[in-house]
C-alpha positions as CSV (number, residue, x, y, z in Angstrom):
1,M,0.0,0.0,0.0
2,K,2.9,2.3,0.8
3,R,4.4,1.8,-2.6
4,T,1.1,2.3,-4.3
5,F,0.5,5.6,-2.4
6,I,4.0,6.9,-3.3
7,A,3.7,5.8,-7.0
8,Y,0.2,7.2,-7.4
9,N,1.3,10.6,-6.0
10,L,4.5,10.7,-8.0
11,V,2.6,9.9,-11.2
12,L,0.2,12.7,-10.4
13,I,3.1,15.1,-9.8
14,L,4.8,14.1,-13.0
15,L,1.6,14.6,-15.0
16,V,1.2,18.1,-13.4
17,I,4.8,18.9,-14.2
18,I,4.5,17.6,-17.8
19,A,1.4,19.7,-18.3
20,F,3.1,22.7,-16.8
21,L,6.2,22.2,-19.1
22,G,4.0,21.8,-22.1
23,I,1.9,24.9,-21.3
24,T,5.0,26.9,-20.4
25,F,6.9,26.0,-23.5
26,S,3.9,26.7,-25.7
27,L,3.3,30.1,-24.1
28,T,7.0,31.0,-24.2
29,N,7.2,30.0,-27.9
30,Y,4.0,31.9,-28.7
31,V,5.1,35.0,-26.8
32,S,8.5,34.9,-28.3
33,K,7.2,34.6,-31.8
34,R,4.6,37.3,-31.1
35,Q,7.2,39.7,-29.8
36,T,9.4,39.0,-32.8
37,A,6.5,39.6,-35.2
38,S,5.6,42.9,-33.5
39,M,9.3,43.9,-33.7
40,L,9.4,42.9,-37.4
41,E,6.3,45.0,-38.1
42,V,8.0,48.1,-36.6
43,M,11.2,47.4,-38.4
44,L,9.3,47.0,-41.7
45,D,7.5,50.3,-41.2
46,D,10.8,52.1,-40.5
47,T,12.6,50.4,-43.3
48,V,9.8,51.2,-45.9
49,I,9.7,54.8,-44.8
50,S,13.4,55.1,-45.0
51,Y,13.4,53.4,-48.5
52,N,10.7,55.8,-49.8
53,L,12.6,58.8,-48.6
54,S,16.1,57.6,-49.7
55,E,17.7,58.8,-52.9
56,L,20.3,56.0,-52.8
57,S,20.3,53.1,-55.1
58,D,18.8,49.9,-54.0
59,A,22.3,48.3,-53.5
60,D,23.6,51.3,-51.5
61,F,20.4,51.4,-49.4
62,V,20.7,47.8,-48.2
63,K,24.5,48.4,-47.5
64,N,23.4,50.6,-44.6
65,F,22.0,47.4,-42.9
66,E,25.0,45.1,-43.4
67,S,26.1,45.5,-39.7
68,S,22.6,45.1,-38.3
69,K,21.1,41.8,-37.2
70,R,18.3,42.2,-39.7
71,R,18.2,41.1,-43.4
72,I,16.9,43.6,-45.8
73,S,15.9,42.6,-49.4
74,I,14.7,44.7,-52.3
75,I,12.6,42.7,-54.8
76,D,11.2,43.9,-58.1
77,E,7.7,43.5,-59.3
78,A,8.7,40.3,-61.2
79,G,9.9,38.7,-58.0
80,N,13.7,39.0,-58.6
81,T,16.0,40.0,-55.8
82,I,17.7,43.3,-56.7
83,A,19.6,43.9,-53.5
84,D,20.2,42.0,-50.2
85,S,21.9,43.3,-47.1
86,M,23.6,39.9,-46.5
87,M,24.8,39.9,-50.1
88,I,23.4,36.5,-50.7
89,S,22.5,35.7,-54.3
90,T,19.0,34.3,-54.4
91,S,17.5,32.9,-57.5
92,G,14.0,32.0,-58.5
93,N,10.8,33.9,-58.2
94,Q,10.5,35.3,-54.7
95,L,6.8,36.0,-55.2
96,S,6.1,32.3,-54.4
97,Y,7.1,32.8,-50.7
98,P,4.2,33.4,-48.3
99,E,5.5,36.7,-47.0
100,L,5.2,38.2,-50.5
101,M,1.9,36.5,-51.2
102,T,0.4,37.9,-48.0
103,L,2.0,41.3,-47.4
104,G,2.3,42.7,-43.9
105,K,2.0,39.3,-42.2
106,P,5.1,37.7,-40.7
107,Y,6.1,34.1,-41.5
108,S,8.8,31.8,-40.1
109,R,10.6,29.4,-42.4
110,Y,14.0,27.8,-42.9
111,S,16.3,29.6,-45.4
112,E,18.2,27.1,-47.6
113,S,20.7,29.8,-48.7
114,L,21.5,30.9,-45.1
115,K,20.9,27.5,-43.4
116,L,19.1,29.4,-40.7
117,N,15.6,29.8,-39.3
118,L,14.2,33.3,-40.0
119,M,11.0,35.2,-39.7
120,Y,10.1,37.3,-42.8
121,I,7.7,40.2,-43.4
122,A,7.3,42.2,-46.6
123,Q,5.6,45.4,-47.8
124,T,5.2,47.3,-51.1
125,A,7.3,50.5,-51.5
126,E,6.0,53.7,-53.3
127,N,8.0,52.7,-56.4
128,G,6.2,49.4,-56.6
129,K,9.1,47.3,-55.5
130,Y,8.9,45.0,-52.4
131,V,10.9,45.7,-49.3
132,R,11.4,42.5,-47.2
133,V,12.7,42.4,-43.6
134,A,13.9,39.2,-41.8
135,V,15.5,38.4,-38.4
136,V,17.3,35.2,-37.4
137,M,15.2,33.0,-35.0
138,D,17.9,30.5,-34.0
139,E,18.8,32.6,-30.9
140,Y,15.2,32.7,-29.8
141,I,14.9,28.9,-30.4
142,K,18.1,28.3,-28.4
143,F,16.8,30.5,-25.6
144,S,13.5,28.5,-25.6
145,E,15.5,25.2,-25.5
146,Q,17.6,26.5,-22.6
147,T,14.4,27.6,-20.8
148,V,12.9,24.1,-21.3
149,L,16.1,22.4,-20.0
150,L,16.1,24.6,-17.0
151,L,12.4,23.8,-16.3
152,V,13.1,20.1,-16.7
153,I,16.0,20.3,-14.2
154,I,13.7,22.2,-11.8
155,S,11.0,19.6,-12.3
156,I,13.3,16.7,-11.6
157,T,14.4,18.4,-8.4
158,I,10.8,19.0,-7.5
159,V,10.0,15.2,-8.1
160,G,13.0,14.2,-6.0
161,I,11.9,16.4,-3.1
162,A,8.3,15.2,-3.6
163,F,9.5,11.6,-3.4
164,F,11.2,12.0,-0.1
165,M,8.3,14.1,1.2
166,L,5.8,11.5,0.1
167,K,7.8,8.7,1.7
168,K,7.9,10.6,5.0
169,T,4.2,11.5,4.7
170,S,3.3,7.9,3.8
171,N,5.2,6.6,6.9
172,L,3.3,9.1,9.0
173,F,-0.2,8.4,7.7
174,L,0.2,4.7,6.9
175,K,1.6,3.8,10.3
176,P,-1.9,3.7,11.9
177,I,-3.0,1.3,9.1
178,K,0.1,-0.9,9.8
179,D,-0.5,-0.8,13.5
180,V,-4.2,-1.8,13.0
181,S,-3.1,-4.7,10.6
182,T,-0.6,-6.0,13.2
183,S,-3.2,-5.9,16.0
184,I,-5.7,-7.7,13.8
185,K,-3.2,-10.5,13.1
186,T,-2.6,-10.9,16.9
187,V,-6.4,-11.1,17.3
188,K,-6.5,-13.9,14.8
189,D,-3.7,-15.7,16.8
190,G,-5.7,-15.2,20.0
191,D,-2.9,-13.0,21.6
192,Y,-4.1,-9.5,21.1
193,Q,-1.6,-6.6,21.6
194,W,-2.9,-3.2,22.4
195,I,-2.1,-0.3,20.0
196,L,-0.7,2.6,22.1
197,P,-2.5,5.8,21.2
198,N,0.8,7.8,20.8
199,S,0.1,9.5,17.5
200,D,0.5,13.3,17.1
201,Y,-3.0,13.4,15.8
202,E,-5.9,13.1,18.2
203,E,-8.2,11.7,15.4
204,I,-5.8,8.8,14.9
205,N,-5.5,8.2,18.7
206,G,-9.3,8.1,18.9
207,L,-9.3,5.5,16.1
208,Y,-6.7,3.5,18.0
209,R,-8.9,3.5,21.1
210,E,-12.0,2.4,19.2
211,I,-10.1,-0.4,17.5
212,N,-8.6,-1.6,20.9
213,Q,-12.1,-1.8,22.3
214,I,-13.5,-3.7,19.3
215,N,-10.5,-6.1,19.2
216,E,-10.7,-6.8,22.9
217,Q,-14.4,-7.8,22.5
218,I,-13.4,-10.0,19.5
219,V,-10.6,-11.7,21.5
220,N,-13.0,-12.4,24.4
221,Q,-15.5,-13.8,22.0
222,I,-12.8,-16.0,20.3
223,K,-11.7,-17.3,23.7
224,T,-15.3,-18.1,24.7
225,L,-15.8,-19.9,21.4
226,E,-12.6,-21.8,21.8
227,L,-13.5,-22.8,25.3
228,R,-17.0,-23.9,24.1
229,D,-15.3,-25.9,21.3
230,E,-12.9,-27.6,23.7
231,E,-15.9,-28.4,26.0
232,L,-17.8,-29.9,23.1
233,K,-14.8,-31.9,22.0
234,L,-14.3,-33.2,25.5
235,L,-17.9,-34.1,25.8
236,L,-18.1,-35.9,22.4
237,S,-14.8,-37.7,22.9
238,H,-15.9,-39.2,26.3
239,M,-19.4,-40.1,25.2
240,Q,-20.2,-43.8,25.1
241,Q,-22.5,-43.1,22.2
242,G,-21.6,-42.2,18.7
243,I,-22.9,-38.9,17.4
244,L,-23.4,-37.7,13.8
245,V,-24.8,-34.3,12.8
246,I,-25.6,-34.3,9.1
247,G,-26.5,-31.3,6.9
248,S,-29.4,-31.3,4.5
249,D,-26.8,-31.8,1.7
250,Q,-25.9,-35.1,3.3
251,S,-22.5,-33.8,4.5
252,I,-21.3,-34.8,8.0
253,I,-21.0,-31.5,9.9
254,L,-20.1,-33.0,13.3
255,S,-19.0,-36.4,14.4
256,N,-17.1,-37.9,17.4
257,E,-14.4,-40.6,17.3
258,K,-16.9,-43.3,18.5
259,S,-19.2,-42.8,15.5
260,R,-16.3,-42.7,13.1
261,N,-14.8,-45.9,14.5
262,L,-18.2,-47.7,14.4
263,L,-19.0,-46.7,10.8
264,K,-15.4,-46.6,9.5
265,L,-15.7,-42.9,8.5
266,K,-13.2,-40.2,8.0
267,V,-13.4,-36.6,9.3
268,N,-15.4,-34.2,7.1
269,S,-16.9,-37.1,5.0
270,E,-20.4,-37.6,3.6
271,I,-23.0,-40.2,4.4
272,I,-22.4,-41.8,1.0
273,E,-19.3,-43.3,2.6
274,I,-21.5,-45.3,5.0
275,R,-21.2,-48.8,3.7
276,H,-24.3,-50.2,5.3
277,K,-27.1,-49.8,2.7
278,E,-30.1,-49.8,5.0
279,L,-28.6,-47.2,7.3
280,Y,-27.5,-44.9,4.4
281,Q,-31.0,-45.0,2.9
282,T,-32.7,-44.2,6.2
283,I,-30.4,-41.2,6.8
284,A,-30.8,-40.0,3.2
285,K,-34.6,-40.2,3.5
286,A,-34.5,-38.3,6.8
287,T,-33.1,-35.3,5.0
288,Q,-36.2,-35.2,2.8
289,V,-39.0,-36.5,5.1
290,D,-39.5,-35.8,8.8
291,T,-38.2,-39.0,10.5
292,N,-37.8,-40.3,14.0
293,V,-36.9,-44.0,14.0
294,D,-34.8,-46.5,15.9
295,Q,-32.9,-49.2,14.1
296,K,-31.1,-52.3,15.4
297,L,-28.3,-53.3,13.0
298,L,-25.4,-55.6,12.9
299,I,-22.4,-53.7,11.4
300,D,-18.9,-55.2,11.2
301,Q,-19.9,-57.7,13.9
302,R,-21.1,-55.0,16.2
303,H,-24.6,-54.8,17.5
304,L,-25.8,-51.2,17.2
305,T,-29.0,-49.5,18.2
306,I,-29.3,-46.4,16.1
307,K,-31.7,-43.5,16.6
308,I,-32.2,-41.3,13.5
309,T,-34.1,-37.9,13.9
310,S,-34.8,-35.2,11.3
311,V,-33.9,-31.7,12.5
312,N,-35.2,-28.5,10.9
313,H,-32.6,-25.9,11.9
314,R,-31.0,-23.1,9.8
315,I,-27.4,-24.2,10.5
316,L,-28.2,-27.7,9.0
317,I,-30.0,-26.5,5.9
318,K,-27.4,-26.6,3.1
319,D,-29.5,-27.1,0.0
320,K,-33.1,-27.7,-1.2
321,N,-33.6,-30.6,1.3
322,P,-35.6,-29.3,4.3
323,Y,-34.0,-31.3,7.1
324,G,-30.7,-32.0,8.8
325,V,-30.3,-35.3,10.6
326,L,-29.1,-36.2,14.1
327,V,-27.8,-39.8,14.4
328,I,-27.1,-41.4,17.8
329,L,-25.3,-44.8,17.8
330,V,-25.3,-47.1,20.8
331,D,-22.9,-50.0,20.7
332,E,-24.7,-52.8,22.6
333,T,-22.2,-55.6,21.6
334,E,-20.7,-56.0,25.0
335,R,-24.2,-56.1,26.7
336,I,-25.5,-58.7,24.3
337,L,-22.3,-60.7,24.6
338,L,-22.5,-60.5,28.3
339,E,-26.1,-61.6,28.3
340,N,-25.2,-64.5,26.0
341,N,-22.2,-65.4,28.2
342,K,-24.4,-65.3,31.3
343,R,-27.0,-67.5,29.6
344,D,-24.3,-70.0,28.4
345,F,-22.6,-69.9,31.8
346,F,-25.7,-70.7,33.8
347,A,-26.7,-73.4,31.2
348,N,-23.2,-74.9,31.4
349,V,-23.0,-74.7,35.2
350,S,-26.5,-76.3,35.5
351,H,-25.4,-79.1,33.1
352,E,-22.0,-79.6,34.9
353,L,-23.7,-79.8,38.4
354,K,-26.7,-81.9,37.2
355,T,-24.5,-84.9,36.3
356,P,-22.8,-85.3,39.7
357,L,-25.9,-84.4,41.6
358,T,-27.9,-87.1,39.7
359,A,-25.2,-89.6,40.5
360,I,-25.1,-88.6,44.2
361,K,-28.9,-88.8,44.5
362,G,-29.0,-92.2,42.8
363,S,-26.2,-93.6,45.0
364,A,-27.7,-92.1,48.2
365,E,-31.2,-93.5,47.4
366,L,-29.8,-97.0,46.9
367,I,-28.0,-96.9,50.2
368,H,-30.9,-95.3,52.0
369,Y,-33.4,-98.0,50.9
370,D,-30.9,-100.9,51.6
371,M,-31.0,-101.9,48.0
372,V,-27.3,-102.7,47.8
373,S,-24.9,-104.9,49.7
374,K,-22.3,-103.7,52.2
375,T,-19.6,-104.1,49.5
376,D,-21.6,-102.1,47.0
377,E,-22.3,-99.4,49.6
378,K,-18.6,-98.7,49.9
379,I,-18.3,-98.5,46.1
380,L,-21.3,-96.1,46.0
381,S,-19.9,-94.1,48.9
382,K,-16.7,-93.7,47.1
383,D,-18.5,-92.6,43.9
384,I,-20.4,-90.0,46.0
385,I,-17.1,-88.7,47.4
386,Y,-15.8,-88.5,43.8
387,Q,-18.8,-86.6,42.6
388,V,-18.6,-84.2,45.5
389,E,-14.9,-83.6,44.7
390,T,-15.9,-82.9,41.1
391,M,-18.5,-80.3,42.2
392,N,-16.0,-78.8,44.6
393,S,-13.4,-78.5,41.8
394,L,-16.0,-76.9,39.6
395,I,-17.0,-74.4,42.3
396,Q,-13.4,-73.6,43.2
397,D,-12.6,-73.0,39.5
398,M,-15.7,-70.8,39.2
399,L,-14.7,-68.8,42.2
400,E,-11.2,-68.4,40.8
401,L,-12.5,-67.3,37.4
402,S,-14.9,-64.9,39.1
403,R,-12.0,-63.4,41.0
404,L,-9.9,-63.0,37.9
405,E,-12.8,-61.3,36.0
406,T,-13.8,-58.9,38.8
407,R,-10.2,-58.3,39.8
408,P,-10.5,-57.0,43.4
409,K,-7.7,-54.7,44.4
410,L,-5.0,-56.9,45.9
411,E,-1.6,-55.7,47.1
412,L,1.1,-56.8,44.7
413,E,4.1,-58.7,46.1
414,V,7.4,-59.9,44.8
415,I,7.0,-63.6,43.8
416,N,9.8,-66.1,43.5
417,L,8.6,-68.0,40.5
418,K,11.1,-70.9,40.8
419,S,10.0,-71.6,44.4
420,L,6.3,-71.4,43.5
421,L,6.7,-73.8,40.5
422,E,8.5,-76.3,42.7
423,L,5.7,-76.1,45.3
424,V,3.0,-76.7,42.6
425,L,5.0,-79.7,41.2
426,E,5.3,-81.2,44.7
427,Q,1.5,-80.9,45.1
428,L,0.8,-82.6,41.8
429,Q,3.5,-85.3,42.1
430,S,1.2,-87.9,43.5
431,T,-1.2,-87.5,40.5
432,A,1.7,-87.9,38.1
433,I,3.0,-91.0,39.9
434,S,-0.4,-92.6,39.8
435,K,-0.1,-92.5,35.9
436,S,3.6,-93.3,35.9
437,I,4.3,-90.0,34.2
438,K,7.9,-88.6,34.4
439,I,8.3,-84.9,34.8
440,A,11.5,-83.1,33.7
441,F,11.9,-79.4,34.4
442,E,14.5,-76.7,34.0
443,T,14.1,-73.5,36.0
444,E,16.0,-70.3,36.7
445,D,15.8,-68.3,39.9
446,M,13.6,-65.3,38.9
447,Q,11.2,-62.9,40.5
448,I,8.1,-60.9,39.3
449,K,5.8,-58.5,41.0
450,G,2.2,-59.7,41.0
451,V,-0.5,-61.7,42.8
452,I,0.8,-65.1,43.9
453,S,-2.6,-66.9,43.4
454,D,-2.5,-65.8,39.7
455,F,0.8,-67.6,39.0
456,R,-0.2,-70.6,41.2
457,S,-3.4,-71.0,39.1
458,L,-1.3,-70.6,35.9
459,F,1.3,-73.3,36.8
460,K,-1.3,-75.7,38.4
461,N,-3.8,-75.7,35.5
462,L,-1.2,-76.1,32.7
463,I,0.7,-78.9,34.5
464,E,-2.5,-80.6,35.8
465,N,-3.9,-80.7,32.2
466,A,-0.6,-82.1,31.0
467,I,-1.0,-84.9,33.5
468,K,-4.7,-85.5,33.0
469,Y,-4.6,-85.7,29.2
470,N,-1.3,-87.6,29.0
471,V,-0.9,-91.3,28.4
472,D,0.2,-93.7,31.2
473,G,3.9,-93.7,31.4
474,G,4.2,-90.5,29.4
475,M,6.6,-87.5,29.7
476,I,6.1,-83.9,30.7
477,D,8.9,-81.4,29.9
478,I,8.7,-78.1,31.9
479,K,10.9,-75.0,31.4
480,L,10.9,-71.7,33.2
481,Y,13.4,-69.2,31.9
482,K,14.0,-65.5,31.3
483,K,15.3,-63.7,28.2
484,D,13.6,-60.6,26.9
485,A,10.6,-61.7,28.9
486,I,9.6,-64.6,31.3
487,Y,8.8,-67.8,29.4
488,F,6.9,-70.8,30.9
489,V,6.7,-73.9,28.6
490,V,4.8,-77.1,29.3
491,K,5.3,-79.9,26.8
492,D,3.5,-83.3,27.1
493,T,3.3,-86.6,25.2
494,G,-0.5,-86.8,25.6
495,I,-3.4,-87.3,23.3
496,G,-3.1,-84.0,21.5
497,I,-5.7,-81.5,20.3
498,P,-7.3,-81.4,16.9
499,K,-6.1,-78.3,14.9
500,D,-9.7,-77.1,14.3
501,Q,-10.3,-76.9,18.1
502,T,-7.1,-75.2,19.3
503,D,-8.8,-71.7,19.1
504,R,-11.7,-72.8,21.3
505,I,-9.9,-74.6,24.2
506,F,-9.7,-71.3,26.2
507,E,-13.5,-70.9,26.2
508,R,-15.4,-71.6,29.4
509,F,-16.5,-75.2,29.9
510,Y,-15.2,-76.2,26.4
511,Q,-13.7,-79.7,26.5
512,V,-12.1,-81.4,23.5
513,N,-13.0,-84.9,24.7
514,K,-16.0,-84.6,27.2
515,T,-16.0,-88.3,28.1
516,R,-12.3,-88.4,28.9
517,S,-12.7,-85.0,30.8
518,K,-15.4,-86.5,33.0
519,L,-13.1,-89.5,33.8
520,Q,-10.3,-87.1,34.6
521,N,-12.6,-84.9,36.8
522,G,-12.2,-81.9,34.4
523,T,-14.3,-78.8,34.7
524,G,-13.5,-77.1,31.4
525,L,-12.5,-73.9,33.2
526,G,-8.7,-74.4,33.7
527,L,-7.5,-73.0,30.4
528,S,-10.0,-70.1,30.7
529,I,-8.4,-69.2,34.0
530,V,-4.9,-69.4,32.4
531,K,-6.0,-67.1,29.6
532,H,-7.3,-64.5,32.1
533,V,-4.1,-64.5,34.0
534,V,-1.9,-64.1,30.9
535,S,-4.1,-61.3,29.6
536,Y,-4.0,-59.4,32.9
537,Y,-0.2,-59.4,32.8
538,K,-0.3,-58.3,29.1
539,G,1.3,-61.6,28.0
540,S,0.5,-64.2,25.4
541,I,0.0,-67.9,25.2
542,T,0.5,-70.1,22.1
543,V,-0.5,-73.8,21.5
544,L,1.3,-76.3,19.3
545,S,-0.4,-79.7,19.2
546,E,-0.5,-82.9,17.2
547,L,-3.0,-85.7,17.7
548,G,-1.4,-88.8,19.3
549,V,2.0,-87.0,19.7
550,G,1.4,-84.3,22.4
551,T,0.8,-80.6,23.1
552,T,3.1,-77.7,23.9
553,F,1.8,-74.6,25.7
554,T,4.2,-71.5,25.7
555,V,3.4,-68.6,28.0
556,M,5.2,-65.2,27.7
557,I,4.9,-62.6,30.4
558,P,6.7,-59.3,29.7
559,T,8.9,-58.0,32.6
């Protein structure tokens, strides 16, 4: 703006100076010629009077003017030059020149014989001849040129002075604009700086004060809007529901992360990117027709309850459609899975308890009604004890699983894993001996911070399964070592697990061979307990198995 201001004013000054020079030159030239013409008229009158009174010959008459700055020529009636004060021989008919064609009127022209610019004027003498007077104009032209040069120099000087004056003036008058521009930029950045009203002009100081007040109000409004925006983002980001606000042009105006994750949408997308056809069609229809519906849909294996409501509000109206749309998505997958798990859990528990209770009832009734011998009573009593132990194991595993799922706050302690493993092996030694199973183990002395019952359950269930589902006289190889993490490996020579069932063995109550599990007093909860422990400590468990060869469980716990 500063350059434009200076350039504009300089161009204006130059145009004024050029106009001034043109007018001045024209006036000077006109006045100069006019003065010369008037002087020539006087000279002509004097010369004609002198010629009429003179008794000298024409040649002698013109000699009187040889030392003067004027040229005097005597021309006869035929147009021939009889005498010339500059003694220049002129040929040709002089009557063709304008000064002789129009007597008494001065004319300027270039003389080929003298190679000079002259002004001529002529008049008829009493004897019928023509008396012509001329003066040289070169001096006047040179004077005009010098005058113009001087005016140009003065004009350049004026332009230079004007440039510096304009620059100073522009700095003075454009500074308020620059200050205002700087303050507006700070307003945009949210860090407004006041403009000090220190100008020499009270009008500008008043402008500064007004701008300061306006900018302060704008900054306060910006901060309020930013705070509201942060509050809205905080609210949306922590909502358990997904939110979509859709304009009438089907563009997504507002969305939270929950809704984008559920529908696989990007920020600032459109509903056409919704891949579920039924949901897309319902939302599109809601922009055209007043709608208030609830939908239950399965999208990407997630159970969603979706409320779609048409909203007629000016901020949502983007085109010819009359409605914007508010979409609320509730992910009920966990609730449904929990209900299914509860239902399955109670069904499985009821089934698992029903078998031993039926056996206990049957045996007890036979004993009660004296329907068996003393020898059979002992057998039935032993079966009752076995069934009670089965139920007790089931209840203990259920309680342990419940503890792992609810995770009550327990104080962590430093656990010596080697000592704990040796204790578990000692407790299971008798079971292994009963099946003639040999156990080989390699351990390192290591410690971890955790809940001791977690690692006791981890060791017990994996080793107990290796014993239960092993063949008589089989082998179990156990390793506990530490590298980048803690590794616990249990390898057996048991019956193995079919490959299509290895992903399901960690489910509650799932048993590969239910008949064998019943014989081994299995509950189907052991590996589920192991999985919960490993997940809690952010570890992993892998299974390698081959039917008739054996199974290897590898647990990794990060340190």
